[in-house]
Steps between C-alpha positions, in 0.01 A plus 500: 500500500450709190347298215512583132189454289512235230492769229791689656696180540452423131615847394804475726587152373474614138731791570778272628627398153523866403695578814736216421552623142583850618752367751671298228541793261868580438629804680621797302871495413711690753600856429814661633590858577779707353722634776413210728530175305711632214670817380512644153854571389588861430648396165381205295774250416468339154426127512728255320243423230282800407131429547557182701408493872803458724562422866848540650611367836822647642634254755806342658574152625645675807166661588278304746192698395562399138512138613167543682348642181633222281212256546245771416700583188511135394126460560430810292721376216280191472197719421680786327342595166720384212505853362674637810881505515650429844860597569710447812792736552751425778622823661846565642595868459496677835475176697756280675771341280341154520192638323712530186616139517137389535398711201785353295384149597152580369629617162745211478217252559292678238784488246559129566130419463470363854310784669184291548708240688715743697265785598304338783798295618723807532232693687456210740873450553555864595180580687398169657823306532699817583787416268723799427574434131669840482789429264521376143668180622229430759231559240682278249502219755128551561425491126704179475274349768210575266667322210654805330865485400694734730731625223204579276342690786814706566530592132138616492539674837788714369384533141449821302132407468461490879681834533262651246195358678623637833542850358164489327327381817663774708399765247142373493481496880619860499243603239224344706633663817528169683575571865471145637399148411274332422364764265238416239423731207213475251505628141776748572246716684422358844684383810316260731481600867264237635553166672243367253765553239382280216131577555593863440702392195188334356300817566756732338529280193136592428576874509572707186865531404635853452753558225854570628580865550761673290 
């Protein structure tokens, strides 16, 4: 059997703490590649508040992939910097008719101040419980189950404010060139194309912001 000398053993033993320290050093933050993990938009879209970082998620309650992303989004929101604005925009233009009813339900909940209560419940009802909830009446009944007056919901669902929000959302989706959901955009400049969606969001929020063109 090979035996170490006492001096060599002492040197080796003293090196162990250093080895341990090196192993415990934090790894470098991940970097992501343009063209693989994200794409730079051909035209920069102005953010809602100039100079303030912004993240937009285009989604639909009808989209199973959006539902799968939801927990990651909620986890990210818990650690989101307070200076970053996060906006969800429900899409409907170019999709099946029931996408519009789902988008209207989102804006109605927002207008009634019950979005925090309704958002997860509506996702679960459609994606996990497989409830149709296609019509205004079906959605009104669902909102009533959540403690929201059905008549108040229907007024908000059909309101001018909701119509305006729908048009604005559709126009913004067109400006961003949204081709499917979920789609996450950062600072009006980048579209995420990675499964590590919110890790890439964190990375892009550290990148310089280019002034909108034209």
